[in-house]
C-alpha positions in Angstrom: -21.5 -31.5 -1.0 -19.3 -34.4 -1.9 -15.6 -34.6 -1.5 -15.2 -34.6 -5.3 -17.2 -31.4 -5.5 -15.0 -29.7 -3.0 -11.8 -31.0 -4.7 -13.1 -29.7 -8.1 -14.0 -26.3 -6.5 -10.6 -26.0 -4.8 -8.8 -26.9 -8.1 -10.8 -24.3 -10.1 -10.1 -21.7 -7.4 -6.3 -22.4 -7.4 -6.3 -22.4 -11.2 -8.0 -18.9 -11.2 -5.5 -17.6 -8.6 -2.5 -18.7 -10.8 -4.1 -17.3 -13.9 -4.9 -13.9 -12.4 -1.5 -13.5 -10.6 0.7 -14.8 -13.5 1.1 -11.6 -15.5 2.2 -9.6 -12.5 4.5 -12.3 -11.2 6.1 -12.8 -14.6 6.7 -9.1 -15.1 8.2 -8.7 -11.6 10.5 -11.6 -12.3 11.7 -10.3 -15.6 12.2 -6.8 -14.4 14.0 -8.1 -11.2 16.3 -10.3 -13.4 17.1 -7.4 -15.7 17.9 -5.1 -12.8 20.0 -7.8 -11.2 22.0 -8.3 -14.4 22.4 -4.5 -14.8 23.6 -4.3 -11.2 26.0 -7.2 -11.7 27.5 -5.7 -14.8 28.0 -2.3 -13.4 28.9 -3.6 -9.9 26.4 -1.3 -8.2 25.4 -3.1 -5.0 22.6 -0.8 -3.9 19.5 -2.8 -2.8 17.0 0.0 -3.3 17.7 0.4 -7.0 15.6 -2.6 -7.9 12.4 -1.4 -6.2 11.5 1.6 -8.4 11.6 -0.3 -11.7 9.7 -3.2 -10.2 7.0 -1.0 -8.8 6.5 0.9 -12.0 6.4 -2.3 -14.1 3.9 -3.9 -11.7 1.7 -0.8 -11.7 1.8 -0.7 -15.6 1.0 -4.5 -15.7 -2.0 -4.1 -13.4 -3.3 -1.2 -15.5 -2.8 -3.2 -18.8 -4.3 -6.5 -17.4 -7.0 -5.1 -15.2 -9.7 -5.9 -17.7 -8.6 -9.5 -18.0 -8.2 -9.9 -14.2 -11.6 -8.3 -13.4 -13.3 -10.4 -16.2 -12.0 -13.6 -14.8 -12.9 -12.7 -11.2 -16.4 -11.5 -12.1 -17.1 -14.7 -14.1 -15.9 -16.8 -11.2 -17.9 -14.9 -8.6 -21.0 -14.9 -10.8 -20.6 -18.7 -11.2 -20.4 -19.1 -7.4 -23.4 -17.0 -6.7 -25.4 -18.5 -9.6 -24.9 -22.0 -8.2 -25.2 -21.0 -4.6 -28.0 -23.5 -4.0 -25.6 -26.4 -4.8 -23.2 -25.1 -2.0 -25.7 -25.1 0.8 -27.1 -28.6 0.3 
């Protein structure tokens, strides 16, 4: 294993992590921002109001994007196990 191989592997891993987590993080940020704007306009300063919409939105996003996320993770895992002989040299 060369340092370039490890750097490339680490880069691909981080890229996969960002790609898989992006839909959930973006939805959480948008819903959080919308709830914050709603709370600011109505002057309701209750901290627990933002949790329920975020949880529902994240759950719906995970259901909608579960196929995409699992496909990416399965392809990455299959690639690792398929080239396992390269890793142990």
